[in-house]
C-alpha positions, 0 to 999 in steps of 0.5 A: 746639735747635728753629726752628718746631718742626723740628730745626735746625743741622745737616743730619744730622736734617731732621724726623726722616729720616736725613742728607740725602744730597744732603750727602754726595753734594756732599761725594763729588764734590768729593773726587773731583773734588779728587783728580782734578783737582789730585793727578792720582789715584783716590780710595779708597772709604776716603778717602770713609768718613768723609764718610757717616753710616752707612760701611757702606751704602757701596755704598747711597750711591754706587749711589743718587749714581751713578743721578743725572744731577748726578753721571754723571762719577763713576765707579767702578773696581776694581783688581786686588787687589780694592780700589775707587776712585773717579773723574770722567771729565770729567777721565781716561779708563776707561784712564787710570783703569785705569793709575792703579789699578796705580799704586795696587797699587804704592802699596799694597804699598810700604806694607805692605813698610814695615808689615811691616818696622817690625812685625815685623822693626823695621827701616826700608826703604831706599827704593833696595831696594824697586824689587827687592821690588816692580815699579813702585817702581824708582828712577826711579818712586820719587819720584812715588810718595814724593810721593803717599804723603806727603800721603794719610791713609791712609798718615799713619802712614808717613814717610821718613828721610834718613842722613848718606850721603843713603840715604833709609829708609821707615818706620812711626811706629805701630810705630817712634818718630821716635828709634828710627827716626833711631838706625837710619838713623845705624847704616846709615850705617856711620860710627861717629864720626857715629852717636855724636855726632849721638846725644849731640847729641840726648840734651844737646839733647832730655833734657836729659842727658849719655850714658854710653859703656855705651850704644852697647854696644847691638847697634843702633848696630852699633857695635865698643865695643872701638874706643871709645876710638880713636872718641871721641879721633877725636871730641873732636879733630875740629872738626865735633864741637868741641862735644863733650865727655868728662867722666870721673866719679869711679866711672870711667864715661865720659859725652859731653855737647854744650855746644850744649845742656848747660851744663857745670856741669849736666852734670858734676853730672847725670853724679855724680848718676847715678853716685854721688848716686842711690845715697847718696839712694834 
């Protein structure tokens, strides 16, 4: 649409010229000042690229911007690992910014470790073990890093999960689903009865479906299946798990379900279908 022969609406095109750079400068400055003032951290160049029409020309944009008196408080700083950040010198001194680059490096190493564990090992990353691998990620420092990681768009794939024993783990949802991460965290607690109960409740609540005991033969559960009889006996007798019920199919297969989420009659019918009906009615 045009008004008086000129393009209207978006500021991205003005009389055939490129995006009004002043719009970009204001957006960058606002982001940097907010990060410096409200979040107490530097602003990665990765976070300001989406504000630009042509992110490949980021250095050109910044060079022009910082040559403008209006934005003279916006400064660049490069970390030892080569990553570049922006900050407002109205909030941070140069020495403050240098210290913050060290913290950024710690968080970057944490993220790299988590993504590597999730992708290559298909395993969780114990929070309490990070300090031994990454200086600056010790237990007395890790919580501040985790707080900043949780609010950083660069790291939105990384999540924290806590098992019954209170042990915290990190994982990347790029490589592990939330359900699988929860299963791994439960297994690490080394409490077979609790693992079985939690898995059965999830199956009954989410799908819903009864849980075949044979599923717990999978190595990921870390359960000694020879002890399954004892575990199911403890499970069905414990007041903590009084919602967990056992069904024995006509084939002899044993299933568990939670009556918090699954109707008993439906659970029995589902088991018979899984064991018999689906084969008689292909």
